[in-house]
C-alpha positions as CSV (number, residue, x, y, z in Angstrom):
1,M,-2.6,-12.2,-34.3
2,T,-2.5,-10.7,-30.9
3,R,-4.2,-8.0,-28.9
4,T,-2.2,-5.1,-27.5
5,L,-4.6,-4.4,-24.5
6,N,-2.1,-4.2,-21.8
7,P,-2.4,-1.4,-19.1
8,F,1.1,-1.9,-17.8
9,Q,2.8,-1.6,-21.2
10,K,4.7,1.6,-22.0
11,G,4.0,3.9,-24.8
12,N,1.3,6.1,-23.6
13,T,2.9,9.3,-24.3
14,T,-0.1,11.5,-24.6
15,M,-1.1,11.6,-21.0
16,P,-3.3,14.7,-20.2
17,E,-1.9,17.2,-17.6
18,N,-2.8,16.3,-14.1
19,P,-5.9,18.2,-12.8
20,L,-4.2,18.9,-9.4
21,R,-1.3,21.0,-11.0
22,L,-3.6,24.1,-11.3
23,L,-5.8,23.3,-8.4
24,M,-2.7,23.2,-6.1
25,N,-1.2,26.3,-7.6
26,P,-4.0,28.9,-8.2
27,R,-3.2,32.5,-8.8
28,S,-6.5,33.4,-7.1
29,V,-8.9,31.7,-4.7
30,A,-12.7,32.5,-4.1
31,V,-14.2,31.2,-0.9
32,V,-18.0,30.7,-0.4
33,G,-19.1,29.9,3.1
34,A,-16.7,32.3,5.1
35,S,-18.3,34.9,7.3
36,N,-17.4,37.1,10.3
37,D,-18.6,34.4,12.6
38,F,-15.4,32.6,13.9
39,R,-17.3,29.6,15.1
40,K,-18.1,28.6,11.5
41,M,-15.9,26.1,9.7
42,G,-15.7,28.2,6.6
43,T,-14.4,31.2,8.4
44,I,-11.7,29.1,10.0
45,Q,-10.7,27.8,6.7
46,A,-10.6,31.3,5.2
47,L,-8.3,32.4,7.9
48,S,-5.9,29.5,7.1
49,I,-5.7,31.0,3.5
50,L,-5.2,34.5,4.7
51,E,-2.8,33.9,7.7
52,D,-0.6,31.1,6.5
53,G,1.2,33.0,3.7
54,Y,-0.6,32.6,0.5
55,S,0.2,35.5,-1.8
56,G,-2.5,35.1,-4.4
57,D,-5.8,37.0,-4.7
58,V,-8.3,36.0,-2.2
59,Y,-12.1,36.7,-2.9
60,F,-15.1,36.1,-0.5
61,I,-18.7,35.6,-1.7
62,H,-21.4,36.4,0.8
63,R,-25.1,37.2,0.1
64,S,-25.6,39.6,2.8
65,E,-22.2,40.6,4.4
66,K,-20.5,43.6,2.7
67,T,-17.1,42.6,4.2
68,V,-15.7,39.3,5.5
69,L,-12.6,39.2,7.7
70,G,-11.9,42.8,6.8
71,R,-12.1,42.3,3.0
72,L,-14.8,43.2,0.5
73,A,-17.3,40.5,-0.1
74,F,-19.3,40.0,-3.2
75,P,-22.8,38.9,-3.5
76,T,-22.4,36.2,-6.4
77,A,-19.6,34.8,-8.5
78,A,-20.8,36.9,-11.4
79,D,-19.9,40.1,-9.3
80,L,-16.2,39.1,-9.0
81,P,-13.7,41.2,-10.7
82,K,-12.4,38.2,-12.4
83,A,-12.8,34.5,-12.5
84,P,-10.6,32.8,-9.8
85,D,-8.6,29.8,-10.6
86,L,-10.0,28.0,-7.6
87,A,-13.3,28.0,-5.7
88,V,-13.5,26.7,-2.2
89,L,-17.1,25.8,-1.3
90,I,-18.2,25.3,2.3
91,V,-22.0,25.6,2.1
92,P,-25.0,23.4,2.4
93,S,-25.0,20.4,0.1
94,S,-28.1,21.6,-1.8
95,S,-26.3,24.7,-2.9
96,I,-23.3,23.1,-4.3
97,A,-24.6,22.4,-7.8
98,G,-25.8,25.9,-8.3
99,L,-22.6,27.4,-7.1
100,L,-20.6,25.2,-9.3
101,A,-22.7,26.3,-12.4
102,D,-22.1,30.0,-11.2
103,F,-18.3,29.6,-11.2
104,G,-18.3,27.6,-14.5
105,G,-20.2,30.4,-16.1
106,I,-17.5,32.8,-15.4
107,G,-14.7,30.5,-16.4
108,T,-13.4,29.0,-13.1
109,K,-11.9,25.5,-13.8
110,R,-11.1,24.1,-10.3
111,A,-12.9,23.7,-7.2
112,I,-12.6,22.2,-3.7
113,I,-16.0,21.1,-2.2
114,I,-15.6,20.8,1.5
115,T,-19.4,20.0,2.1
116,A,-20.3,16.6,3.3
117,G,-23.7,15.0,2.9
118,F,-23.4,13.3,-0.3
119,K,-23.1,9.6,-1.3
120,E,-21.6,8.7,2.1
121,T,-25.1,9.4,3.5
122,G,-27.2,7.1,1.2
123,S,-29.2,7.3,-2.0
124,A,-30.4,10.9,-1.7
125,G,-26.9,12.1,-1.2
126,R,-25.7,9.9,-3.9
127,G,-28.2,11.6,-6.3
128,M,-26.8,15.1,-5.3
129,E,-23.3,13.9,-6.0
130,E,-24.2,12.7,-9.4
131,K,-25.8,16.2,-10.1
132,I,-22.7,18.1,-9.1
133,K,-20.5,15.8,-11.2
134,A,-22.9,16.5,-14.3
135,V,-22.6,20.4,-13.6
136,A,-18.7,20.0,-13.4
137,R,-18.6,18.0,-16.6
138,Q,-20.7,20.6,-18.4
139,Y,-18.3,23.5,-17.5
140,G,-15.1,21.5,-17.5
141,I,-14.5,21.8,-13.9
142,R,-12.2,19.4,-12.0
143,F,-12.7,19.3,-8.3
144,V,-11.5,17.7,-5.1
145,G,-14.3,16.3,-2.8
146,P,-17.0,16.6,-1.7
147,N,-16.8,15.7,2.0
148,C,-13.1,16.6,2.3
149,L,-11.0,19.1,4.4
150,G,-9.0,20.7,1.6
151,I,-5.4,20.9,0.6
152,I,-2.0,22.2,1.7
153,N,0.7,23.4,-0.6
154,S,3.8,24.3,1.5
155,E,5.5,25.6,-1.7
156,N,3.2,28.5,-2.1
157,S,1.8,28.6,1.4
158,L,-1.7,27.7,0.4
159,N,-3.7,26.0,3.1
160,T,-7.4,25.6,2.7
161,T,-7.9,23.4,5.8
162,V,-9.2,24.1,9.2
163,A,-5.8,23.9,11.0
164,P,-2.8,26.2,10.7
165,F,0.1,25.1,8.8
166,T,3.1,27.0,10.1
167,T,6.0,24.6,9.7
168,G,7.4,25.7,6.3
169,P,8.1,23.6,3.2
170,G,8.8,20.0,3.6
171,R,9.4,16.8,1.5
172,L,6.6,14.6,2.4
173,G,3.6,14.4,0.1
174,F,0.3,12.9,1.4
175,A,-2.9,12.0,-0.2
176,S,-5.5,10.8,2.2
177,Q,-9.1,9.5,2.2
178,S,-9.4,11.0,5.7
179,G,-9.5,14.8,6.1
180,T,-8.5,14.4,9.8
181,Y,-5.2,12.8,9.0
182,V,-4.3,15.8,6.9
183,T,-5.4,18.5,9.3
184,Q,-6.0,17.3,13.1
185,A,-2.5,15.5,13.0
186,L,-0.7,18.8,12.1
187,P,0.3,19.6,15.8
188,Y,1.6,16.0,16.2
189,L,3.6,16.3,12.9
190,R,5.0,19.8,14.1
191,R,6.2,18.1,17.4
192,N,7.9,15.4,15.4
193,G,9.6,17.8,12.9
194,I,7.6,16.3,9.9
195,R,6.7,18.7,7.3
196,Y,4.4,18.2,4.3
197,S,5.4,19.2,0.8
198,K,1.7,18.8,-0.4
199,A,-1.2,17.4,1.4
200,I,-4.6,16.5,-0.2
201,S,-7.8,15.4,1.5
202,L,-9.7,13.6,-1.2
203,G,-13.2,13.0,0.5
204,N,-15.6,11.1,-1.7
205,E,-13.4,11.3,-4.9
206,A,-16.4,12.3,-7.0
207,D,-13.9,13.6,-9.7
208,I,-10.1,13.9,-8.8
209,D,-9.3,10.6,-7.0
210,L,-6.5,8.9,-5.3
211,V,-4.7,7.9,-8.4
212,D,-4.6,11.5,-9.6
213,A,-3.2,12.6,-6.4
214,L,-0.6,9.8,-6.4
215,E,0.4,10.8,-9.8
216,Y,0.6,14.5,-9.0
217,L,2.9,13.9,-5.9
218,G,5.0,11.4,-7.9
219,E,5.7,14.1,-10.4
220,D,6.1,16.9,-7.9
221,E,9.9,17.8,-7.5
222,Q,9.5,19.1,-3.9
223,T,8.0,15.6,-2.8
224,K,10.7,13.2,-2.0
225,A,8.4,10.5,-0.6
226,V,4.6,9.9,-0.8
227,I,2.3,8.5,1.8
228,L,-1.3,7.3,1.3
229,Y,-4.1,6.7,3.7
230,I,-6.6,4.4,1.8
231,E,-10.0,3.1,2.7
232,G,-10.7,1.7,-0.8
233,I,-9.3,1.9,-4.4
234,R,-11.8,2.5,-7.2
235,D,-9.6,2.0,-10.2
236,G,-7.0,-0.9,-9.3
237,R,-5.6,-1.2,-12.7
238,R,-4.8,2.5,-13.1
239,F,-3.5,2.6,-9.5
240,V,-1.0,-0.2,-10.1
241,E,0.2,1.3,-13.4
242,V,0.8,4.8,-12.0
243,A,2.3,3.5,-8.9
244,R,4.9,1.1,-10.6
245,R,6.1,4.2,-12.6
246,I,6.6,6.3,-9.5
247,T,8.1,3.7,-7.1
248,K,11.1,3.3,-9.3
249,Q,11.9,6.9,-8.7
250,K,10.5,7.7,-5.2
251,P,9.2,5.7,-2.3
252,V,5.4,5.2,-1.8
253,I,4.0,4.1,1.5
254,A,0.3,3.2,2.3
255,Q,-1.8,2.4,5.2
256,Y,-5.0,0.4,4.3
257,V,-7.8,0.0,6.8
258,G,-10.8,-1.4,4.8
259,G,-9.7,-5.0,5.0
260,S,-11.7,-6.1,7.9
261,V,-15.5,-6.2,8.2
262,S,-15.7,-3.2,10.7
263,G,-13.1,-1.3,8.7
264,A,-15.0,-1.6,5.5
265,R,-18.1,-0.6,7.1
266,A,-16.6,2.4,8.7
267,G,-14.9,3.5,5.4
268,A,-18.2,3.2,3.5
269,S,-20.0,5.4,6.0
270,H,-17.1,7.7,6.1
271,T,-16.3,8.5,2.5
272,G,-18.3,6.0,0.6
273,S,-15.2,4.0,0.0
274,M,-15.1,0.7,-1.9
275,S,-13.0,-1.6,0.2
276,G,-11.6,-5.1,-0.3
277,P,-10.1,-7.9,1.7
278,D,-6.6,-7.4,3.2
279,F,-4.8,-10.0,1.0
280,L,-6.1,-8.1,-2.2
281,Y,-4.4,-4.9,-1.1
282,D,-1.3,-6.8,0.1
283,G,-0.9,-8.2,-3.3
284,I,-1.7,-5.0,-5.1
285,F,0.7,-3.0,-3.1
286,K,3.5,-5.5,-3.8
287,Q,2.7,-5.4,-7.5
288,A,2.9,-1.7,-7.4
289,G,6.0,-1.4,-5.4
290,I,4.3,0.3,-2.5
291,L,5.3,-0.4,1.1
292,R,2.6,-1.1,3.4
293,V,2.5,-0.1,7.2
294,P,-0.1,-0.9,9.9
295,T,-0.5,2.4,11.6
296,I,-0.9,6.1,10.9
297,E,2.0,6.8,13.2
298,D,4.2,4.5,11.0
299,L,2.8,6.2,8.0
300,Y,4.0,9.6,9.0
301,A,7.3,8.4,10.6
302,H,8.5,6.0,7.9
303,G,7.4,8.4,5.2
304,W,9.4,11.1,6.8
305,T,12.4,8.7,7.1
306,L,12.3,7.9,3.3
307,A,11.8,11.6,2.5
308,T,14.8,12.8,4.5
309,Q,17.3,10.0,4.5
310,P,19.9,8.9,1.7
311,P,19.2,5.5,0.1
312,L,20.4,2.4,2.0
313,R,23.4,1.0,0.3
314,G,23.5,-2.2,2.2
315,R,22.1,-4.2,5.2
316,R,24.8,-3.2,7.9
317,V,23.5,-1.2,10.7
318,G,25.6,0.5,13.5
319,V,24.1,1.1,16.7
320,V,25.4,3.5,19.6
321,T,23.5,3.6,22.8
322,N,23.9,4.8,26.4
323,S,22.1,1.7,27.6
324,G,22.2,-1.9,26.8
325,G,18.5,-2.5,26.7
326,P,17.7,-0.3,23.9
327,G,20.7,-1.5,22.0
328,T,19.4,-5.0,22.3
329,G,16.0,-4.0,21.2
330,I,17.4,-2.2,18.2
331,A,19.6,-5.2,17.2
332,Y,16.7,-7.5,17.6
333,M,14.3,-5.5,15.5
334,C,17.0,-5.0,12.8
335,D,17.3,-8.8,12.5
336,R,13.4,-9.0,12.1
337,E,13.5,-6.4,9.4
338,G,16.1,-8.2,7.3
339,L,19.0,-5.9,8.3
340,E,22.3,-6.9,10.1
341,V,23.9,-5.6,13.1
342,P,27.5,-6.9,12.3
343,R,30.3,-7.4,15.1
344,F,32.8,-4.6,14.4
345,S,36.3,-5.4,13.4
346,E,39.0,-5.7,16.0
347,G,40.6,-2.5,14.6
348,L,37.5,-0.5,15.2
349,Q,36.8,-2.0,18.5
350,R,40.3,-1.0,19.5
351,D,39.6,2.6,18.4
352,I,36.4,2.6,20.5
353,R,37.4,1.2,23.6
354,P,39.2,4.2,25.1
355,L,36.1,6.3,24.8
356,I,33.9,3.9,26.8
357,E,33.9,2.3,30.2
358,A,35.9,-0.8,30.7
359,H,32.8,-2.9,31.2
360,A,31.1,-1.4,28.2
361,S,30.8,-3.1,24.8
362,A,32.4,-2.0,21.8
363,A,31.5,-4.8,19.5
364,N,28.1,-3.4,18.0
365,P,25.9,-2.2,19.5
366,V,28.4,0.1,21.2
367,D,27.1,0.5,24.7
368,L,28.5,3.5,26.7
369,T,26.2,2.4,29.7
370,F,25.2,5.5,31.9
371,D,27.4,8.4,30.6
372,L,26.3,12.1,30.3
373,G,29.2,12.7,28.0
374,M,26.9,13.5,25.1
375,R,29.6,14.5,22.8
376,K,31.1,11.0,22.7
377,L,27.6,9.5,22.0
378,A,26.5,12.2,19.6
379,V,29.6,13.1,17.6
380,T,32.8,11.2,18.5
381,L,31.6,7.7,18.3
382,P,29.1,8.1,15.4
383,E,31.7,9.8,13.2
384,M,34.3,7.1,14.0
385,I,31.9,4.4,12.9
386,L,30.6,6.1,9.9
387,K,34.2,6.7,8.6
388,S,35.1,3.1,9.2
389,G,33.3,1.8,6.1
390,E,31.8,-1.1,8.3
391,V,28.3,0.2,8.4
392,D,25.5,1.3,5.8
393,A,23.4,3.1,8.4
394,L,23.5,4.3,12.0
395,I,20.9,4.3,14.8
396,L,21.7,6.3,17.8
397,H,19.9,6.2,21.1
398,G,20.0,8.3,24.2
399,V,21.2,11.7,23.2
400,M,19.6,14.1,25.7
401,H,20.1,17.2,27.8
402,S,17.5,19.5,29.0
403,G,14.8,16.9,29.2
404,F,16.9,14.8,31.7
405,M,18.2,17.8,33.6
406,V,14.7,19.1,34.3
407,E,13.8,15.6,35.7
408,I,16.7,15.6,38.2
409,F,16.7,19.3,39.1
410,E,14.2,19.1,41.9
411,H,16.4,16.4,43.6
412,L,19.3,18.8,43.2
413,R,17.8,22.0,44.1
414,G,18.6,21.9,47.9
415,Y,22.2,21.2,47.1
416,L,22.7,23.9,44.6
417,Q,22.6,26.9,47.0
418,G,19.9,28.9,45.2
419,V,21.1,28.2,41.6
420,S,18.3,28.6,39.2
421,Y,17.2,25.8,36.7
422,E,18.3,28.1,33.9
423,A,21.7,28.7,35.3
424,F,22.1,25.0,36.2
425,L,21.1,24.0,32.6
426,K,23.6,26.5,31.3
427,S,26.5,25.1,33.4
428,T,25.8,21.5,32.3
429,R,27.5,20.1,29.2
430,S,25.3,19.6,26.0
431,V,26.1,18.9,22.4
432,K,26.6,21.6,19.9
433,E,25.3,22.3,16.4
434,D,27.8,20.0,14.9
435,A,26.0,17.0,16.4
436,F,22.9,17.9,14.6
437,Q,24.6,18.6,11.3
438,L,26.7,15.4,11.5
439,P,24.1,13.2,9.8
440,G,24.2,15.4,6.8
441,K,27.9,15.0,6.4
442,Y,27.7,11.4,5.5
443,P,25.8,9.6,2.8
444,F,24.2,7.2,5.1
445,P,20.8,6.9,6.9
446,F,21.1,8.3,10.5
447,L,18.2,7.9,12.7
448,I,17.8,8.9,16.5
449,S,15.9,7.1,19.3
450,S,15.2,9.0,22.4
451,F,12.6,8.8,25.3
452,F,12.5,12.5,25.5
453,D,10.1,14.7,23.5
454,D,10.7,17.9,21.6
455,A,11.0,19.8,24.9
456,D,14.5,18.4,25.1
457,D,17.1,20.7,23.4
458,C,18.9,17.7,21.8
459,T,15.6,16.3,20.4
460,R,14.7,19.6,19.1
461,G,18.0,20.1,17.5
462,Y,17.8,17.0,15.5
463,L,14.2,17.5,14.5
464,D,15.0,21.0,13.3
465,A,17.8,19.5,11.2
466,G,15.4,17.2,9.5
467,V,16.7,14.1,11.3
468,P,13.9,11.7,12.3
469,V,13.7,11.1,16.0
470,F,11.7,8.0,17.3
471,R,10.3,7.6,20.8
472,A,11.2,4.0,21.2
473,P,14.4,2.2,20.0
474,E,12.6,-0.6,18.0
475,N,10.7,2.0,16.1
476,A,13.8,3.4,14.7
477,A,14.9,0.0,13.4
478,R,11.5,-0.6,11.9
479,A,11.7,2.7,10.0
480,L,15.1,1.7,8.9
481,G,13.5,-1.6,7.7
482,S,11.2,0.5,5.4
483,L,14.4,2.0,3.8
484,Y,15.7,-1.5,3.3
485,R,12.4,-2.6,1.7
486,Y,12.3,0.4,-0.6
487,R,15.9,-0.5,-1.7
488,L,14.6,-3.9,-2.7
489,V,11.8,-2.3,-4.7
490,R,14.2,-0.2,-6.6
491,E,16.4,-3.0,-7.3
492,R,13.7,-5.4,-8.6
493,V,13.7,-5.9,-12.4
494,L,10.3,-5.6,-13.9
495,S,9.2,-7.1,-17.2
496,E,6.4,-6.2,-19.4
497,A,3.3,-8.5,-19.6
498,P,3.1,-10.0,-23.0
499,P,0.2,-8.8,-25.4
500,L,-3.1,-10.7,-25.0
501,P,-3.5,-13.4,-27.7
502,E,-6.7,-14.0,-29.4
503,A,-9.3,-16.1,-27.7
504,K,-9.1,-19.8,-28.5
505,P,-12.1,-21.0,-30.4
506,E,-12.4,-24.2,-28.3
507,A,-12.6,-22.3,-25.2
508,L,-15.2,-19.9,-26.7
509,E,-17.3,-22.8,-27.8
510,I,-17.2,-24.6,-24.4
511,L,-18.0,-21.4,-22.5
512,A,-20.8,-20.3,-24.9
513,G,-22.4,-23.7,-24.9
514,A,-22.5,-23.8,-21.0
515,I,-24.1,-20.3,-20.7
516,A,-26.7,-21.1,-23.5
517,E,-27.7,-23.9,-21.2
518,G,-28.3,-21.5,-18.3
519,R,-25.4,-23.2,-16.3
520,S,-23.5,-21.4,-13.6
521,A,-20.3,-23.3,-14.1
522,L,-18.4,-25.8,-16.3
523,D,-17.7,-29.4,-15.2
524,E,-14.2,-30.3,-14.3
525,C,-13.5,-31.8,-17.7
526,E,-14.7,-28.7,-19.4
527,A,-12.8,-26.5,-17.1
528,K,-9.5,-28.3,-17.8
529,Q,-10.1,-28.1,-21.5
530,V,-10.5,-24.4,-21.4
531,L,-7.3,-24.3,-19.4
532,A,-5.4,-26.7,-21.7
533,A,-6.4,-24.4,-24.7
534,Y,-4.3,-21.7,-23.2
535,G,-1.3,-23.9,-22.3
536,V,-2.0,-25.0,-18.8
537,P,-0.8,-28.6,-18.2
538,V,-3.7,-30.8,-17.2
539,T,-4.2,-34.5,-16.3
540,R,-5.0,-37.2,-19.0
541,E,-8.6,-38.0,-18.4
542,V,-11.9,-39.1,-20.1
543,K,-15.5,-38.2,-19.4
544,V,-17.8,-41.2,-19.6
545,L,-21.5,-41.9,-19.1
546,T,-21.4,-45.7,-18.6
547,L,-19.7,-48.2,-16.5
548,Q,-18.3,-50.1,-19.6
549,D,-16.7,-46.8,-20.9
550,A,-15.3,-46.1,-17.5
551,V,-13.5,-49.4,-17.6
552,K,-12.2,-49.0,-21.0
553,A,-11.0,-45.5,-20.2
554,A,-9.1,-46.7,-17.0
555,E,-7.4,-49.3,-19.1
556,R,-6.4,-46.8,-21.8
557,I,-5.0,-44.4,-19.2
558,R,-3.6,-47.3,-17.2
559,Y,-3.9,-48.1,-13.5
560,P,-3.9,-46.5,-11.0
561,V,-6.5,-44.0,-11.9
562,A,-8.8,-41.4,-10.1
563,V,-12.8,-41.7,-10.7
564,K,-14.8,-38.6,-10.0
565,A,-18.3,-37.4,-10.5
566,C,-18.2,-34.9,-13.4
567,S,-21.1,-32.6,-13.3
568,W,-21.3,-28.8,-13.1
569,E,-23.9,-29.3,-10.4
570,M,-21.4,-31.1,-8.3
571,L,-18.3,-29.1,-8.1
572,H,-17.2,-29.9,-4.5
573,K,-16.8,-33.6,-4.4
574,S,-14.6,-34.4,-1.4
575,G,-16.3,-36.1,1.6
576,R,-19.5,-36.7,-0.4
577,G,-18.7,-40.1,-1.8
578,L,-18.2,-38.5,-5.3
579,I,-14.5,-39.2,-5.8
580,A,-12.3,-42.2,-5.5
581,L,-8.4,-42.1,-5.7
582,N,-5.8,-44.9,-6.3
583,V,-8.3,-47.2,-8.2
584,E,-6.1,-50.1,-9.2
585,N,-8.2,-52.5,-11.2
586,E,-11.3,-53.2,-13.0
587,A,-13.2,-54.5,-10.0
588,Q,-12.6,-51.3,-8.0
589,V,-13.6,-49.2,-11.1
590,R,-17.1,-51.1,-11.2
591,E,-17.4,-50.6,-7.4
592,V,-16.6,-46.9,-7.2
593,F,-18.7,-46.2,-10.4
594,D,-21.7,-47.6,-8.7
595,G,-20.9,-45.8,-5.5
596,I,-20.8,-42.5,-7.2
597,Q,-24.0,-43.0,-9.0
598,K,-25.7,-43.7,-5.6
599,A,-24.0,-40.8,-3.8
600,A,-25.1,-38.5,-6.7
601,G,-28.6,-39.7,-6.5
602,K,-29.2,-39.6,-10.3
603,P,-27.3,-40.8,-13.4
604,T,-24.1,-38.8,-13.5
605,P,-21.1,-38.5,-16.0
606,V,-17.9,-39.7,-14.5
607,L,-14.4,-38.6,-15.1
608,V,-11.7,-41.3,-15.3
609,Q,-8.3,-39.6,-14.6
610,E,-4.7,-40.6,-14.4
611,M,-3.3,-40.6,-10.8
612,V,-0.9,-37.8,-10.2
613,F,1.7,-38.5,-7.5
614,G,3.4,-35.7,-5.7
615,N,4.2,-34.5,-2.3
616,R,3.7,-30.8,-3.1
617,E,0.4,-29.2,-3.9
618,F,-0.4,-25.6,-4.7
619,L,-3.4,-23.7,-5.9
620,V,-3.7,-21.3,-8.8
621,G,-6.9,-19.3,-9.1
622,M,-8.7,-16.1,-10.4
623,T,-11.2,-14.0,-8.7
624,R,-12.8,-10.6,-9.3
625,F,-13.1,-7.5,-7.1
626,P,-15.1,-4.3,-7.9
627,G,-12.7,-1.7,-9.2
628,F,-9.8,-4.0,-10.0
629,A,-8.7,-6.1,-13.0
630,P,-9.1,-9.8,-12.7
631,C,-6.8,-11.1,-9.8
632,V,-4.7,-14.1,-10.0
633,V,-4.0,-16.1,-6.8
634,F,-1.3,-18.5,-5.9
635,G,-0.9,-20.4,-2.7
636,L,-0.4,-23.7,-0.8
637,G,-3.1,-26.0,-2.2
638,G,-4.7,-29.3,-1.5
639,V,-6.1,-30.0,2.2
640,W,-3.7,-27.3,3.4
641,T,-5.3,-24.4,1.7
642,E,-7.9,-23.5,4.3
643,I,-5.7,-24.4,7.3
644,H,-2.6,-22.4,6.4
645,R,-4.1,-19.6,4.2
646,D,-0.7,-19.1,2.6
647,T,-1.7,-17.1,-0.6
648,T,-0.7,-14.1,-2.6
649,L,-2.2,-12.2,-5.5
650,R,-1.6,-9.9,-8.4
651,Q,-3.7,-8.2,-11.0
652,A,-3.9,-9.5,-14.5
653,P,-2.1,-9.3,-17.0
654,L,0.8,-10.7,-15.2
655,S,4.3,-10.0,-16.4
656,A,6.9,-12.9,-15.9
657,S,8.3,-10.7,-13.0
658,D,4.9,-10.4,-11.4
659,A,4.4,-14.2,-11.4
660,A,8.0,-14.8,-10.2
661,E,7.4,-12.5,-7.3
662,M,4.3,-14.3,-6.4
663,L,6.2,-17.5,-6.1
664,G,8.6,-16.0,-3.4
665,D,5.8,-14.4,-1.5
666,L,4.6,-17.6,0.1
667,R,5.7,-18.4,3.7
668,S,6.0,-22.0,2.2
669,S,8.0,-20.9,-0.8
670,R,10.8,-23.3,0.3
671,L,8.7,-26.2,-1.0
672,L,9.5,-24.9,-4.6
673,G,13.2,-25.5,-4.0
674,E,14.9,-28.9,-3.4
675,Y,13.0,-30.3,-0.5
676,R,13.6,-33.6,1.3
677,G,15.0,-35.4,-1.8
678,L,12.5,-33.8,-4.2
679,P,13.9,-31.7,-7.2
680,E,13.5,-28.0,-7.5
681,V,10.2,-27.1,-9.1
682,K,10.3,-25.7,-12.7
683,R,9.4,-22.1,-11.8
684,A,9.2,-21.0,-15.4
685,A,6.4,-23.6,-15.8
686,L,4.5,-22.2,-12.8
687,V,5.1,-18.7,-14.2
688,L,3.4,-19.6,-17.5
689,L,0.6,-21.2,-15.7
690,L,-0.1,-18.1,-13.7
691,Q,0.1,-15.9,-16.7
692,A,-2.3,-18.2,-18.6
693,V,-5.0,-17.9,-15.9
694,G,-4.8,-14.2,-16.0
695,T,-5.0,-14.3,-19.8
696,I,-8.1,-16.5,-19.6
697,A,-9.8,-14.0,-17.2
698,L,-9.1,-11.1,-19.5
699,L,-10.2,-12.7,-22.6
700,H,-13.3,-14.2,-21.1
701,P,-15.0,-11.6,-18.8
702,E,-18.0,-13.8,-18.4
703,I,-15.9,-16.0,-16.1
704,A,-16.3,-15.1,-12.5
705,E,-13.9,-17.4,-10.9
706,I,-11.2,-20.0,-11.7
707,D,-10.0,-22.5,-9.1
708,V,-7.2,-24.9,-10.0
709,N,-6.6,-27.0,-6.8
710,P,-4.5,-28.9,-6.4
711,V,-1.8,-28.1,-8.8
712,M,0.3,-31.1,-8.2
713,I,4.1,-31.1,-8.7
714,R,4.9,-34.3,-10.6
715,G,8.6,-34.6,-10.3
716,E,9.5,-31.0,-11.1
717,E,6.5,-30.2,-13.4
718,P,3.2,-28.7,-12.3
719,V,0.0,-30.3,-13.4
720,A,-3.7,-29.3,-12.8
721,A,-5.2,-32.2,-11.1
722,D,-8.7,-30.5,-10.5
723,A,-10.3,-27.3,-11.7
724,L,-13.4,-25.3,-11.4
725,I,-14.6,-22.3,-13.6
726,S,-17.8,-20.5,-12.7
727,F,-19.7,-17.7,-14.4
728,K,-21.1,-14.3,-13.2
């Protein structure tokens, strides 16, 4: 008999409609907190709704003003001519619960609570947040916030934030636990040609949360790529489930900033977020198929690249530049990103050479050196390379015109006999529209690098055409690297985690007995018995109380043996005189047995264990983090664990593909292959071991931690040589 509790299995076909669907697409909006005072936040947000093109009905509620921003104002929600689809609340925190009840009473089902001062401020604020959640549940209201900056929907021109959104519909969906990155960044995005499809400031996530937003953006047809700014995830199990479904269809990129001590502290005071260590999020993102980037600039730029560029079909990158340095930098970074900058064929080089100086390179990167013949750089050479069939993507550096001309004009002014800058600029050659439209003609990623900003007419032309432009050559290559990483995500073959088995009676008995005794852990022998019950290979061993039994056990197991203290109170034995290895005869057994008793300071059971010889040691473990399913850890083990810190992690239950990916994550993964005369490790056996540890954690929630270290590789087989299981 098996259990079917598996959050990653398919078959859930009765998913409720996402609460953001109506919230992002209301036919009418009511604003509480706007006035005729333009210094007030609520007024500024109301102006965004009125001025950015939203065509639905807009109502204002104000207790004393008869009109707000030239429109009739109503004293209360009950006075409105109809119940609005959406209420936007920008009033003191103490008023929010009452206002929610007012709107709930007339039938409004969605709200955005901009107001701060809730759980992020401490216990009093937490109490108010619980009160508004209770009111919302009573009336069936779903809401974003509190402590947020609103939403943007470029499809219907609804903008409830403090910043104007004037760039028109885009392709990039954004869910953020920071309101600033949704709103304050808008001028930056506009300068870089980046346009949102939808953007959602989540705030404290008292109701609608990050996973709801991810699911909504994943289903949104306008959104071609999703970016996430994350300070903490509250439901890791659901997050992975939803993300794995989405990332097979469209890319998701995340920036996580809560993994340091200071980052976690800042996130908690900012939105009350629940953070976790960096390696936890690294593992969760990999399991979910999410690409991680380190900076907010990368989040926007790489997201926009993935939203606008065709899929990367291969690893071959063509590079065309008007300078050797940028070309070298791009090639170097492509190598770092797993891409290839191949030497062009002799035939293609022969076609290129007549277009460049004799001393310039045609091999790839193609280096024009200093050449103001922008058409060659922007059209002729790129088209020749794209048609050749020798590349899968192209990076172009140095297309420029007005930006460079304004730099040199002052030096030329005295020689131009009164010619104005405008006339000078008009007389100089520039590229035409066909350069900016060229990327759309070919099904390959096409990225631009330029040191000139959007004041340059060439930069502006590419941005307006939806072609990403990067301010440094290496950044263009790094963005292309994200395209390559997403290709690997789409290509990976995911399996389903097996159904959970019934809990093993012998494991239940051991665990229940230890807990009944008030213990915080099992001893090593008991821990291995629990592991063995679920199929984990363990060492042959016997737990004994007397010297005579220790001698008999050693003879039965056969020398050499290991002799260890075996007590739940003495879990860490190295360096304390509580363990002896390579014990080769009876005399040594007697000696080390006595030594262990003296080191323990009291009569202590001893574990006599077969010696396991192997040159490769790994660790397998399980730990728990708030908001996440049990997490299985795999890494380099033995004495190297703390030194190298080479580990990876996934949430349980693990599918075979999850566990197999973990093996490849390690920097030291080469140790799993044939290595210095050693055979390749049986990866299937390690996969089963990892899955078993996850199964144990799910079936026995009383277990707080599992530590199997080392897992020795004996020949090609893994075996648990030591183990620890502790309780909550």
